[in-house]
C-alpha positions as CSV (number, residue, x, y, z in Angstrom):
1,M,56.6,105.4,106.1
2,A,59.5,102.6,105.0
3,L,62.6,103.2,102.7
4,P,60.8,101.1,99.6
5,S,58.3,104.1,99.5
6,I,61.2,105.9,97.8
7,L,61.1,103.7,94.6
8,D,57.5,103.8,94.7
9,A,57.4,107.6,94.7
10,V,59.9,107.5,91.7
11,E,58.3,105.0,89.7
12,R,55.0,107.3,89.6
13,L,56.9,110.0,87.8
14,A,56.2,110.2,84.1
15,A,59.9,110.5,83.3
16,F,60.6,107.4,85.0
17,G,57.5,105.6,83.1
18,R,58.9,107.0,79.6
19,V,62.4,105.4,80.6
20,S,61.0,102.2,81.7
21,R,58.7,101.9,78.7
22,N,61.3,102.6,76.1
23,L,64.4,100.7,77.6
24,P,67.2,101.2,74.8
25,G,68.0,98.6,72.7
26,P,71.3,97.5,71.5
27,R,73.5,100.3,70.1
28,A,71.0,102.6,71.5
29,T,71.5,105.3,74.2
30,T,68.8,106.7,76.7
31,T,69.8,110.0,77.9
32,V,68.0,111.2,81.1
33,A,69.1,114.4,83.5
34,G,67.3,116.2,86.5
35,L,68.5,113.2,89.1
36,Q,70.1,114.9,92.1
37,G,72.1,113.6,95.2
38,S,71.5,109.5,95.3
39,S,68.3,109.7,93.0
40,D,70.5,108.2,90.4
41,A,70.9,105.2,92.2
42,V,67.4,104.9,93.0
43,A,65.9,105.2,89.6
44,I,68.0,102.4,88.6
45,A,66.7,100.4,91.7
46,A,63.6,101.1,90.4
47,L,64.3,99.8,86.9
48,V,65.9,96.7,88.3
49,R,62.7,96.1,90.3
50,A,60.4,96.8,87.2
51,H,62.5,94.8,84.8
52,P,63.7,91.8,86.9
53,T,65.1,89.6,84.0
54,R,67.4,92.6,82.7
55,F,71.1,92.7,83.4
56,F,72.2,95.7,84.5
57,V,76.0,97.3,84.2
58,V,77.1,100.7,86.3
59,A,80.5,101.6,84.8
60,T,81.9,104.8,86.7
61,D,85.6,106.5,86.2
62,G,87.2,105.1,89.1
63,V,86.5,102.9,92.4
64,P,85.5,105.8,95.2
65,E,82.3,106.6,92.6
66,A,81.4,102.6,92.1
67,E,81.6,102.1,95.9
68,R,79.3,104.8,96.2
69,W,76.9,103.5,93.7
70,L,77.6,99.7,95.7
71,A,76.2,101.5,99.1
72,D,73.4,103.5,97.8
73,L,71.8,100.8,96.0
74,G,72.5,98.2,98.9
75,A,70.6,100.5,100.5
76,I,67.6,100.7,98.5
77,V,67.4,97.7,96.0
78,D,64.8,95.0,97.3
79,E,67.4,92.3,97.3
80,P,71.0,93.7,98.2
81,E,72.8,90.7,97.5
82,T,71.8,90.6,93.9
83,V,74.5,94.0,93.6
84,A,78.1,93.3,93.2
85,L,81.4,95.4,92.4
86,Y,84.1,94.0,90.3
87,P,86.9,96.2,91.5
88,P,90.2,96.7,89.2
89,R,93.3,94.9,90.5
90,E,95.8,97.3,92.1
91,S,99.0,95.4,90.9
92,L,100.3,95.9,87.2
93,G,100.3,92.0,86.5
94,E,97.7,89.2,86.7
95,A,98.4,88.6,90.5
96,E,96.8,90.6,92.9
97,P,98.7,90.6,96.0
98,H,95.5,92.1,98.1
99,A,93.4,89.5,99.4
100,E,89.8,91.6,100.1
101,I,90.5,92.9,96.0
102,A,91.5,89.2,94.6
103,G,88.5,87.6,96.9
104,E,85.7,90.4,95.6
105,R,87.0,90.1,92.1
106,V,86.7,86.0,92.2
107,E,83.7,85.8,94.2
108,T,81.9,88.3,91.7
109,L,82.8,86.6,88.7
110,E,81.4,83.0,90.7
111,R,78.1,84.9,91.3
112,L,77.8,85.9,87.8
113,S,78.4,82.5,86.5
114,R,75.3,81.6,88.5
115,G,73.3,84.3,87.4
116,A,72.9,85.5,91.1
117,V,74.0,89.0,90.1
118,R,71.3,91.6,88.9
119,V,73.6,94.8,89.0
120,L,77.4,95.0,88.4
121,L,79.6,97.8,89.4
122,T,83.0,98.3,87.7
123,T,85.5,100.9,86.6
124,A,87.3,101.6,83.6
125,R,90.4,100.2,84.3
126,A,88.8,96.8,85.4
127,L,86.7,96.7,82.0
128,L,90.2,97.1,80.4
129,E,91.9,94.1,82.4
130,R,92.3,90.6,80.9
131,T,92.1,87.3,83.4
132,R,91.4,83.9,83.2
133,L,89.3,84.0,86.3
134,P,86.4,83.2,84.2
135,R,87.7,80.2,82.7
136,A,89.2,78.9,85.9
137,V,86.2,79.6,87.7
138,A,84.0,77.7,85.3
139,A,86.6,74.8,85.5
140,S,87.9,74.8,89.2
141,R,84.8,75.8,91.4
142,L,84.9,73.3,94.1
143,E,82.0,72.6,96.6
144,L,83.3,69.9,99.3
145,R,80.4,68.5,101.8
146,K,80.4,66.0,104.2
147,G,80.0,62.5,102.8
148,D,82.1,63.3,99.7
149,V,84.8,60.9,98.3
150,W,88.2,62.5,97.7
151,K,91.6,61.2,97.6
152,L,93.4,63.0,99.9
153,G,96.4,63.3,97.1
154,D,93.7,64.7,94.5
155,L,92.3,67.1,96.8
156,V,95.9,68.6,97.8
157,S,96.8,68.5,93.6
158,H,93.5,70.6,93.3
159,L,93.9,73.0,95.8
160,E,97.7,73.6,94.5
161,S,96.4,73.9,91.1
162,V,93.8,76.5,91.7
163,G,96.6,78.7,93.3
164,Y,96.3,77.8,97.3
165,E,99.7,78.2,99.1
166,R,100.1,74.8,101.1
167,V,101.6,76.0,104.8
168,T,101.9,74.5,108.1
169,M,99.0,75.9,109.7
170,V,96.5,78.3,107.9
171,E,96.5,82.0,108.8
172,D,95.1,83.6,105.7
173,V,92.9,83.2,102.9
174,A,94.1,81.1,99.7
175,Q,95.5,78.8,102.1
176,F,95.3,75.3,103.2
177,S,97.4,72.7,105.3
178,V,97.3,68.8,105.7
179,R,97.8,67.1,108.8
180,G,97.1,63.1,108.5
181,G,94.1,63.0,107.4
182,I,92.8,66.5,108.1
183,V,92.6,69.4,105.6
184,D,92.6,73.1,106.8
185,I,91.7,75.4,104.0
186,Y,90.7,78.8,103.9
187,G,89.6,79.8,100.4
188,F,88.1,82.7,98.4
189,G,84.2,82.5,98.6
190,M,84.4,81.2,102.4
191,T,83.2,83.4,105.4
192,D,85.4,81.5,107.7
193,P,87.9,78.5,107.1
194,V,86.8,75.0,107.3
195,R,88.5,71.9,108.5
196,A,87.9,68.6,106.6
197,E,88.4,65.3,108.0
198,L,89.0,62.4,106.1
199,W,88.6,58.6,107.0
200,G,90.2,56.9,104.1
201,D,88.8,58.6,101.3
202,E,85.5,59.9,103.0
203,I,85.0,63.4,104.4
204,V,83.5,62.4,107.5
205,E,83.3,65.8,109.1
206,L,83.6,69.1,107.9
207,R,83.7,72.2,110.6
208,H,84.5,75.9,110.5
209,F,87.7,76.6,112.8
210,D,88.9,79.9,114.2
211,L,92.3,81.0,113.0
212,N,93.7,82.6,116.0
213,S,92.7,79.5,118.5
214,Q,92.8,76.9,115.5
215,R,89.6,75.2,117.2
216,S,86.9,74.0,115.5
217,T,83.6,76.0,116.0
218,R,80.5,74.7,114.3
219,A,79.8,72.5,111.6
220,A,79.9,73.6,108.1
221,E,77.3,72.4,105.3
222,V,79.2,73.3,102.4
223,A,82.7,74.4,101.6
224,L,83.1,76.6,98.6
225,V,86.6,76.9,96.8
226,L,87.5,79.2,94.3
227,P,90.4,79.5,92.2
228,S,92.9,81.7,93.1
229,E,94.1,84.8,90.2
230,T,97.2,83.7,90.9
231,A,96.6,80.0,89.6
232,P,99.3,78.8,87.4
233,P,98.4,78.8,83.8
234,E,99.3,75.0,83.5
235,I,96.0,74.3,84.4
236,D,94.0,75.8,81.4
237,E,96.8,74.6,79.0
238,E,95.8,70.6,79.7
239,E,92.8,71.8,78.4
240,G,94.3,73.5,75.4
241,N,93.1,77.0,76.8
242,V,95.1,79.9,78.3
243,E,93.2,82.6,77.0
244,R,93.0,86.0,79.1
245,V,89.3,87.7,78.6
246,S,88.1,91.0,79.6
247,I,84.9,91.1,81.7
248,G,82.9,92.6,79.1
249,T,83.1,89.8,76.9
250,L,80.5,88.0,79.6
251,F,78.0,90.3,79.4
252,P,74.7,89.4,78.1
253,P,73.5,91.2,74.7
254,D,70.7,92.4,76.4
255,T,72.7,94.1,79.2
256,L,71.7,97.8,80.1
257,L,75.0,99.7,80.6
258,V,74.4,103.0,83.1
259,L,76.9,105.8,82.7
260,P,76.4,108.0,85.6
261,E,76.5,111.6,85.3
262,G,80.2,112.7,85.0
263,T,81.8,109.7,83.4
264,D,83.8,109.7,80.4
265,L,84.6,106.3,79.5
266,A,86.5,106.7,76.6
267,R,88.7,108.8,78.4
268,E,89.5,107.0,81.2
269,L,90.1,103.7,79.0
270,E,92.8,105.4,77.3
271,R,94.3,107.2,80.2
272,N,94.6,103.5,81.8
273,W,95.9,102.3,78.7
274,Q,98.7,104.7,78.7
275,E,99.1,104.4,82.2
276,A,100.1,100.6,82.2
277,A,102.5,101.0,79.6
278,H,104.4,103.4,81.4
279,H,104.0,101.1,84.4
280,I,105.2,97.9,82.0
281,D,108.3,100.1,80.7
282,L,109.7,100.7,84.4
283,A,108.9,97.3,85.8
284,R,111.4,96.0,83.1
285,R,113.7,98.5,83.6
286,R,114.0,97.4,87.3
287,G,114.5,94.2,85.7
288,E,111.2,92.5,86.7
289,D,109.9,89.9,84.0
290,A,106.5,92.1,83.1
291,A,104.0,90.5,80.8
292,S,103.2,93.0,77.6
293,R,100.2,95.5,77.4
294,A,98.5,92.8,75.1
295,E,98.6,90.2,77.4
296,L,96.9,92.0,80.4
297,F,94.6,94.7,79.0
298,D,92.6,94.7,75.9
299,P,93.0,97.9,73.6
300,P,90.3,101.1,74.5
301,A,89.0,100.5,71.2
302,E,87.9,97.1,71.3
303,V,86.4,97.8,74.8
304,L,84.0,100.9,73.5
305,S,83.2,98.6,70.5
306,T,82.0,95.9,72.8
307,L,80.2,98.5,75.4
308,R,78.5,100.4,72.4
309,A,77.1,97.4,71.3
310,L,75.0,97.4,74.6
311,G,71.7,99.7,75.2
312,T,73.1,102.4,77.3
313,I,71.6,105.2,79.7
314,G,73.5,108.0,80.2
315,I,72.9,110.1,83.1
316,V,73.7,113.7,82.5
317,D,73.4,117.5,84.4
318,R,69.9,119.1,83.3
319,A,71.9,121.9,82.2
320,T,73.8,120.2,79.3
321,A,71.1,117.7,78.5
322,P,70.9,117.3,74.8
323,E,67.6,117.9,72.8
324,G,65.4,114.3,73.2
325,A,66.8,113.4,76.9
326,I,64.3,112.4,79.6
327,V,64.6,114.9,82.3
328,F,63.3,114.1,86.0
329,P,61.7,117.0,87.7
330,L,63.9,115.9,90.9
331,Q,65.4,118.9,93.0
332,P,68.2,119.2,95.4
333,P,66.9,119.1,99.2
334,D,66.8,122.4,101.4
335,Q,70.2,123.3,102.9
336,I,69.4,122.5,106.8
337,D,73.2,123.6,108.3
338,R,72.5,122.2,111.2
339,D,69.7,124.7,112.0
340,I,67.3,122.5,113.9
341,P,64.3,125.3,114.3
342,R,64.5,125.5,110.8
343,L,64.6,121.6,110.2
344,R,61.4,121.2,112.7
345,R,59.6,124.4,110.4
346,L,60.2,122.3,107.4
347,V,59.1,119.1,107.8
348,R,55.7,120.8,109.1
349,T,55.3,122.5,105.9
350,G,54.9,121.1,102.4
351,M,55.2,117.7,101.2
352,P,55.9,114.5,103.8
353,T,59.4,114.2,104.7
354,M,61.8,111.1,105.1
355,I,65.1,111.5,107.2
356,L,67.5,108.8,106.4
357,C,69.6,108.1,109.3
358,D,73.2,106.2,110.0
359,N,71.7,104.2,113.0
360,A,69.1,103.5,115.4
361,G,70.6,105.9,117.8
362,Q,71.0,108.6,115.6
363,C,66.9,108.1,114.9
364,E,66.3,108.6,118.5
365,R,68.1,111.8,119.0
366,L,66.5,113.3,115.8
367,D,63.1,112.3,116.9
368,E,64.2,114.2,120.4
369,L,65.0,117.1,118.5
370,L,62.4,117.5,116.2
371,T,59.5,117.4,119.1
372,E,61.0,119.4,121.3
373,G,58.9,122.2,122.8
374,E,56.0,124.0,121.2
375,Y,56.0,121.7,117.9
376,G,54.9,118.4,119.4
377,A,54.9,115.1,117.3
378,S,57.0,115.4,114.2
379,P,55.1,113.9,111.0
380,A,58.8,113.2,109.5
381,A,59.5,109.6,109.2
382,L,62.7,108.6,110.6
383,V,64.3,105.6,109.0
384,V,67.5,103.8,109.5
385,G,69.2,103.7,106.0
386,V,72.3,105.3,104.5
387,L,72.3,107.1,100.8
388,H,75.1,109.5,99.8
389,G,72.7,112.6,99.0
390,G,69.2,113.8,99.3
391,F,66.9,114.9,96.9
392,V,63.3,115.9,96.5
393,I,60.4,114.3,94.4
394,P,57.8,116.8,93.1
395,P,54.1,115.8,93.3
396,S,53.0,113.7,90.3
397,G,49.1,114.1,90.6
398,A,46.7,115.4,92.7
399,T,46.6,112.1,95.2
400,D,50.4,112.3,95.0
401,P,52.0,114.9,97.7
402,G,55.6,114.2,96.6
403,L,58.1,113.2,98.8
404,R,61.2,115.0,100.5
405,I,64.4,112.4,101.2
406,L,67.0,114.1,103.7
407,T,70.0,112.7,105.1
408,D,71.3,113.1,108.6
409,H,74.9,113.6,107.6
410,E,73.9,116.2,104.9
411,I,71.2,117.8,108.1
412,F,74.6,118.1,110.4
413,R,77.1,118.8,107.4
414,R,78.6,115.6,108.5
415,E,81.4,113.6,106.1
416,R,79.6,110.1,105.0
417,R,81.8,107.6,106.0
418,L,81.5,104.3,103.7
419,R,82.6,101.5,105.7
420,R,82.8,98.0,103.7
421,A,83.1,94.9,106.3
422,R,86.5,93.1,105.7
423,R,86.0,89.8,103.5
424,Y,88.8,87.6,105.3
425,A,90.3,87.6,108.8
426,A,94.0,87.0,109.3
427,G,95.2,84.7,111.9
428,A,97.4,85.3,114.7
429,A,98.1,81.5,116.3
430,L,101.9,82.2,115.6
431,D,102.1,85.3,117.8
432,V,102.8,83.0,120.5
433,A,105.9,80.9,118.7
434,S,107.4,84.2,117.3
435,A,107.3,86.0,120.6
436,L,108.9,83.0,122.3
437,T,112.8,82.3,122.0
438,P,114.6,79.1,122.9
439,G,115.5,78.6,126.4
440,D,112.1,80.6,127.8
441,Y,109.7,79.2,130.3
442,V,106.8,77.9,129.1
443,V,103.4,76.9,130.5
444,H,101.3,74.2,128.6
445,L,97.7,73.9,129.9
446,E,98.0,70.1,130.3
447,H,101.3,69.5,130.8
448,G,102.8,72.3,133.3
449,I,106.2,74.5,133.1
450,G,108.7,72.8,130.6
451,I,111.4,74.9,128.3
452,Y,110.8,75.9,124.9
453,R,113.5,74.1,122.5
454,G,112.2,75.7,119.3
455,I,110.2,74.9,116.1
456,V,111.0,71.7,114.2
457,T,109.8,69.7,111.6
458,T,108.5,66.1,111.9
459,F,106.3,63.6,110.0
460,V,103.4,62.2,110.8
461,Q,102.1,59.3,108.5
462,E,103.2,60.8,105.1
463,S,102.9,64.5,106.1
464,A,105.6,67.0,107.3
465,I,104.1,69.6,110.2
466,E,106.1,72.0,112.3
467,V,106.1,71.3,115.9
468,A,107.1,73.8,119.0
469,V,109.3,71.6,121.2
470,I,108.8,71.8,125.1
471,E,111.3,69.8,127.6
472,Y,110.0,68.6,131.0
473,E,112.2,67.3,134.1
474,G,114.1,64.5,133.2
475,G,114.3,65.5,129.6
476,D,111.7,64.4,128.3
477,K,110.1,66.2,125.6
478,L,106.7,67.2,124.1
479,N,105.9,68.0,120.7
480,V,103.2,70.7,120.4
481,P,101.7,71.4,116.8
482,L,101.0,74.8,115.8
483,Y,97.8,74.4,115.4
484,R,97.4,73.9,119.1
485,L,99.9,76.3,120.4
486,D,97.2,78.2,122.0
487,L,97.4,75.6,125.0
488,V,101.0,77.4,125.4
489,E,101.9,80.4,127.1
490,R,105.0,82.2,128.6
491,Y,105.8,81.3,131.9
492,R,105.4,84.8,134.5
493,A,105.5,84.6,138.1
494,A,102.8,86.7,140.1
495,G,104.2,89.7,140.9
496,D,107.6,88.9,139.7
497,V,108.9,91.5,137.3
498,S,113.0,91.2,138.0
499,S,115.0,89.1,135.6
500,D,117.2,87.9,138.4
501,A,114.2,86.0,139.9
502,P,115.2,82.3,139.9
503,P,114.0,79.7,137.7
504,P,110.8,77.8,137.9
505,R,110.7,74.2,138.6
506,L,110.1,72.0,135.9
507,H,107.0,69.4,136.0
508,K,107.7,66.0,135.1
509,L,106.1,65.0,131.7
510,G,103.1,62.8,132.9
511,G,103.2,63.7,136.4
512,K,100.9,64.4,139.0
513,R,102.4,67.9,140.9
514,W,101.0,69.9,137.9
515,Q,97.6,68.4,138.1
516,Q,97.6,68.9,142.0
517,Q,98.8,72.6,141.7
518,R,96.0,72.7,139.2
519,E,93.3,71.6,141.5
520,K,94.7,74.0,144.6
521,T,94.9,77.1,141.8
522,R,90.9,76.1,140.8
523,A,90.0,75.9,144.5
524,A,91.5,79.1,145.1
525,I,89.6,80.5,141.9
526,Q,86.2,79.1,143.5
527,E,86.9,81.1,146.5
528,M,88.2,84.5,145.0
529,T,84.5,84.0,142.9
530,L,82.6,83.7,146.1
531,E,84.7,86.8,147.4
532,L,83.6,88.6,144.1
533,L,80.1,87.5,144.4
534,D,79.6,89.2,147.6
535,L,81.4,92.1,146.2
536,Y,79.0,92.4,143.5
537,A,76.2,91.7,145.7
538,R,76.9,94.4,147.9
539,R,77.3,96.7,144.7
540,K,73.9,95.8,143.5
541,V,72.1,97.1,146.6
542,A,74.3,100.2,146.9
543,S,72.6,103.0,145.4
544,R,73.2,106.8,144.6
545,P,71.3,109.8,142.7
546,P,71.0,109.1,138.8
547,H,72.5,111.6,136.6
548,V,70.4,113.7,134.7
549,P,69.4,111.9,131.1
550,D,70.6,113.8,127.8
551,T,68.7,117.1,127.0
552,A,68.0,118.4,123.7
553,W,71.4,120.4,123.8
554,Q,73.3,117.0,124.8
555,R,71.8,115.3,121.4
556,Q,72.2,118.7,119.4
557,L,75.7,118.6,120.4
558,E,76.5,115.3,119.6
559,S,74.5,114.9,115.9
560,S,76.9,118.0,114.6
561,F,80.2,115.8,115.4
562,L,82.1,115.9,111.7
563,F,82.1,112.4,111.9
564,E,80.0,109.5,112.6
565,D,80.4,107.1,115.5
566,T,81.5,103.6,114.5
567,P,79.3,101.0,116.2
568,D,81.6,100.2,118.9
569,Q,81.7,104.0,120.0
570,R,77.9,104.2,120.0
571,K,77.8,101.0,122.2
572,A,80.4,102.3,124.6
573,T,78.6,105.5,124.9
574,G,75.2,104.2,125.1
575,D,76.3,101.5,127.9
576,V,77.8,104.4,129.9
577,K,75.1,106.8,129.7
578,G,72.8,103.9,130.7
579,D,74.6,103.3,133.7
580,M,75.1,106.6,134.7
581,E,71.2,107.6,134.5
582,G,70.6,104.4,136.5
583,P,70.5,104.4,140.5
584,R,73.5,102.1,140.8
585,P,77.0,102.9,141.0
586,M,79.2,102.4,137.4
587,D,82.0,100.3,137.5
588,R,83.3,100.2,133.9
589,L,86.6,100.6,132.3
590,L,86.9,102.4,129.0
591,V,89.5,101.9,126.6
592,G,90.3,104.2,123.5
593,D,93.3,105.1,121.7
594,V,93.6,108.8,121.1
595,G,93.6,110.3,117.6
596,Y,92.3,107.1,116.1
597,G,88.7,107.7,116.2
């Protein structure tokens, strides 16, 4: 049984058919009730599949509920990439200091402009906020490809105009640097930063690069550059348009608005409106130049008027459902409370059961627990996939046995973690320079031991770049661009921890002594490698009695932990167990941080 069968089971319900055949038109509302656990997200996912031309907006009171819907829909819809979150700003003003939030906002708007989003998740505050981003995305979206023709000055001007910071070396998102004809860019919309090499006015190379080493990694087909929310308003003024708009003005007229159970948009809109006035007043008392509330937010009445013009699906509790509501016959799942024998009996009685597990390892553990002893093979379908809460779909007819949905974190009363991968990385290449002080002895991979003299600014053609200066024997100096600082490290003598140790002898820039030392070192490493190969060969043929594999007690204990393992923890545990259950001696170093998970 595969995960999409959950959608099939919901679609067979008569209540779903009533909702699907009678979707609310503009200014109309359909109220539904009886949606248990994550069945609300499943029902909406089924509507998305049944109506491929409609656009859905799920509006929640706050970010946690929006992220819960994002995780559930991402696990159940046929095309997870069509689900997007438009989060509110965490700052008062229009500039969002958190790159993850700023990036998600602009990327979602860009995807909306291309029609690549079917389900938009957002919050009451985000619906209030006014921003120039929609206009900026439409006017400033840029794609760079190999072979494109760009004057260097025009490209630099564009990057500055869309709010990117010009730096010596790119270390973070919304930054760019110029070194001669090479332009490094890390922008919103990019999975990795890109390096464009211009020959004249043509981009002859376009490659991704690593922020830490600053080295090119692989070719890039296209570099999508999206504007920052901090882009100066003068860019729009040139076109006579500096209007800020709220995201609700972008929704097409046939949009279906979904209000999850417990959502009170009117209350939340008013609360955020009043809270904004309070924070603006505090900022002005501190002497900050804060924009007016009317510039940054739409009044709640205007937002409500925009939303009420849409067709609305309101989800309510069964106990408070008004007359005329469409009530789904779903039930909450049985409480297992870590009672494995009870779970074994449950999956063998009544309707088919699907258990959603956080990962493949948990699937294996549960399968072994369910098939242990006299029970034999388990009829439950174990599927890797995560929903917030389980539910029971009753039979819809003589040929439909229904479906019971359980989640492993509910079975073991374990908190479900909503993990979202970071959108952007941050570089650490400058850590080398910041850890050095002028006068330190350093080693350059190509030129040997010298003295670090600090960072200075120099000029290459018409561009100013910062370089680390290393002095060698005879006073010769080497300028190392910061993007090549990975070739430099602090000098450390083998086994020497004393500050009174004699200074090392400097190498001559361009001399042969460093190359000769490198050759001797390479030969010594090769000799040590042969010794290690011999050592590992002898270890490979050594043997010992293997440890006993995990028992049901061990698996039940691990499954009952209150928090799910991280991917790295699961891998480390599996690797260690695999070694211990084998006949060879284990040789591992396991490193962890106590209290960090």
